[in-house]
N, C-alpha and C positions, 0 to 999 in steps of 0.2 A: 154145621153147628159145632161151636167150640165149647167143650165141656168146662174148660178153664174160665170161660166167661159166663157160663150158664148154671153149672152145678152149685147148689146151696152149700155143700161141703165136699171137698175133694182133697185127697192127700196121696202123693205118689212120688216115686223117683222119676226125674226127667233127665234124659240124656242130651247133653249139649256139646257142640263142637268147639273145642278150645285150642285147636291146632296141635293137639298131642296125638300120639299113635292110637290112643283109645279115647272114646267119648268121656266127658266128665259127667258123673251122675249126681244130681242135686235134688235133695228132698224139698218139695214145695207143697204148701197147704193153702187152701182158700176157704173162707167162711163168709156167708152173707149173701144177700139177694143180688141178682144180676143188675147191671146198669139199666136204667130206664131209657137212656139215650147215649149216643156215642161220646158226647162231651161231658158226661158225668165222671168225676174223678173216682178212682179206687185207691185204697190205702196199701202201701208197701212198707213193710217193717224191715229195718236193718239192725241186726243184733250187735252186741258189743264183742270185744276181742275174745275169741275162743268160745263164745257162748252160742247157744242154739235157740231154735224157735220154741222149745219147751218152756223157756222163761216167759214167753209172751202168750201162752194159751188163754189166760184169764182176760187179758186186754182184747185179744182177738174175739173171744166169746162175748164180752160186753159190747163191743162195737157191732158185731153181727146181729145182736139182739136189737140194736138201734138202727137196723137196716143199712149198715155200712158194710161194703164188701172189702175184705182184708186179706192180703197175701202176706205170707211169712215163709221164709226158707232157711235151710241150713247151708252155710257156705261149705265149700269143698273141704273134705277131711274132717268135718265136724258133725256131731250128732248122727242123724240118719242119712246123711249124704255119703257118697262113695269117697274113696281116698283121693286126695288132691293130685291132679295130673300135672299142674304147672307150679313150679317154684322159681324164685321165692314168692311168698304170699304177701305181695304188696297191696296197698289200698287200690292202686290203679288196676292191678290184675283182677282183684275181686269186684271192682266196679264194672269192669269189662264182662266178667262172668254173669253179674246180675243183669246187665243189658242183654246179653245173649240168652239168658234164661227167659226173660220176658218176651223176647222176639221169638224164641222157640215155641212157647206156648201161645203165642199170638195174642198177648195181652198188651194193648196199646195205651199210650197216654190219653188223657191226663192222669197224673198221679198226685197223691198227697204222701210225702215220705215221712216216716217216723224212724228216728235214729237214736240209738242208745250208745253212750260211751264212745269207744273207738269206732263204732258203726257210723258215727257222724262224719268221720274222715272219709270212710268209704262212700257214704251217701253224697258227700260233696264232690268226690272224684267222679261219681256218676253224673252229677250236675255238669261237670266240666266236659263230659262227653257229648252233651246235648247241644245241637246247633242253636236252639232257642230255649234255654232252660226255663224261663218264666212261662212259656207256653205249655211245655210238657209237665212241669212240676208246679201245680197251682198253690201249694202250701207245704210247710214243713213243721214238724213238731220234734224238737230236740229234747232228749231226756238224759240228764246228767252227761252232757256231751263233751267230748274232747274237741279241741280245735288245733290250729296250726302250732301254737306255742305250748300246748299242754305238757308234752313230754320233755320239753326243754326247761320249763319253769316250775313244774310240780314234782316234788320228791315225796314218795310215799313212805319212806323210812327215815327216821331222824339220825340213826347211827348204826354201826356195824353189828352191835349186840342185838338190836331189834331185828335186823335183817336175818340173822341166824335163827332167831326164835320163831320168826314168821313161817319159816319153811316147815316147822313141825306142827303148825296149827291149822285147824279147819275153819276158815272164815265164815262159812255157812252156818256152822254151829254157834260160834262165838257171837255173831251179830244177830242171832235170833231167827234167821231165815229158815232154820230147820225146825223151829218150834211154832209158836202161835202168831208171829208177826208176818203173816203172808196170807194170800187168798187162794191157795191151791188146794185141790182135793188131795187126800193121802196118796193116791196113785200118781198124781201129777208131781207132787213133791218128791216121791221116791224116784221117779224117772230123772228129775233134775239132779238129785243127790248122787245118783249113779253116774250121770255124765260128768258131774263136777268133781268126783272123787279124785284126789291127787292134784287138783288145780285150784289155785286161789282166785279170789275175785279181783285182786289188784296185782298189776305187774310190778313188783318191788324191784329195786336195783339188783337184788340177788337173782330173782327169777329172770330178769332181763339178761343178765350176764350168762346164765345157764342156757337161755334160748339162743343167744348169739353164738355160744360155743357149739351148740348142737347144729345150728345152721352152717357154721364153718366146716364142720366135719361131715356134713351131708346126712346127718341122722335126725334132722329136725322133723317133728310132726307139723301138721298144718298150724296147730295152735302155737307151737314154738316159733314157727316162721312168722306168723302174724305179729307176735310180741317182739321178736328180734328186729322187725322192720318198722315198728311204730314211730320211732323218732325220725328216721329218714323220710317216712311217708308224710309226717307232719310238715317237715321242711319242704318237701316237694309240693305239698298243697299250698304252702305259704307263697311260693313263687307264682301261683295263679292269681293272687291278690283279690280273691273273691269278696273280702270284707270291705274293700275300699269303694265299691261302686254299686251297692244295693242290687246284687245280681238278680234277685227275684222281684225287683220292682216294688209293686204294692201288694204282691201276694202275701197272705198272712203267714207269719212265722211265730211260733211259740217256743221259748226256752224254759223247760221245767228243770229246776235244780233241786237236788236233795241235799243231804248233809253227809258227804263222804267222810268228812273229818269225824263225825260221830261213830261211823263204822270203825274207822281206824283207831279211835280212842278205845273202843271196846276190845279190839284186837290187841292193842298195846298194853292195856291193863293186865291181860292174861300173860303177855310176853314179859312184862316188867317184873312180875313176881318171880320169874326164873332167871332173869339176866341182870336186872338192875336193883340194887338195894339202897343206893344213896339218894338223898334228896336232890342232889345236883342232876343226876340222871333223869329223875322225874320232871324236874323243872325244864330241862332241855327238851324233853318230849312234849310237854304242854306248850312250850313256846313254838315248837315245830308245828303242832296242830293249829295253833292260832294263825300262824303265817300261811299254812296250807289252806285254811278256810277262806282267808282274805284273797289269796291269789286265785283260788278256784272260782270264787264268785266273780271276780273281775274278768277272768277268761271266758266264763260262760256268758256274761253280759255282752261281751264283744261280738258274740255270734248274732246278736240282734241286728248288726249292721248289714246282714244279708237282705233286709227288706225295709222299706219305709213304713210297713205296717207290721210292727213287731211287738211282742208282749212277753214279759218275764213273769214266771210263776215260781214261787218258793214252796216246795212241798214241806209240810209241817211234821209228818210222821215217818219220814223215810231217810235212809242213808243213800247208798249208790243205786240199789236195785228198787227203784220206784215202781217198776212193773210188777214186782212181787208184793210190795207192801201197800201201795196206793194205786192199784190199776184203775180204780174209778176216776182218779184225777187225770190220768193220761187219756182215758176214754172221753172224759168231759172236754178236754182241750181238743182232741181230734174231732169230736163232734162239732165243736164250735168252729173250727177251721173248715170242716166240711159244709157247715151251714152257710158260711161266707162264700165259699168258692162254688157251691152248687147253684148260687143265684145267677152265675154268669151264663 
């Protein structure tokens, strides 16, 4: 009897073999009823860069209430997992660790993958590991997802003045995630705030440079290493040409887009008061945000090419962290995908 397949709620550290002198310890949680048959998909959530499963507790709870079994984990060196044993923290490495984690706890496909932000790159590297991706992954829900070209084409900061100011700000506070615009309990929010202290939601050019410097000197944390390798991992994924051939066939894919430019605008408004006083600087920033939003939407729409059966959803009340501000929307889309694939 496998408790990871049967327990309604389970959370613990799992030791996996990653070829290092010591095992890698990964925090894994599951909620929801057991499968009723071996071919019934379960949901696996992949978090964004440097982020942890705490962001997804509400989505996990909502889905479990709808009789969906949901797994979520913290990648190595993040949250409640142990220190990372393998560096650099590339998307391919993290996809390999996800595969090993699922094998270790003996949770077999089929899966529905839910991926947020940079987690989409990791999830798609996981797809690349599968001999028959469309058989093992019956559907995917992308939430504010990165793709191959995101870190080459999107710039989060319009100028060096803003870059410097961003390092002194707490995006969680400025964008309202620390106040009423979320669905967490006070305890859940406090845990997120504690984990996120000192780390921004967006990897600005300044943060990226700092992460790369830390990686070069061997002092990088897991989160630093993830961010330092984002651009290279996007380019590596591009070589797989997954968007050219409808890799998932007719399996349902949903892309849920928020309004990251809205978050950035709120952050910039605070930064502008301290570093920019001219109308020219403000006009430059507004033009940057307009370009950002257009490119961001185009890039996320391209992800739909993974499937012949794809759907785009624009979140109306959210910035980048839709799982915090509109978890019901994500749960609704996951349930829709599950209803389609559970008929098989």
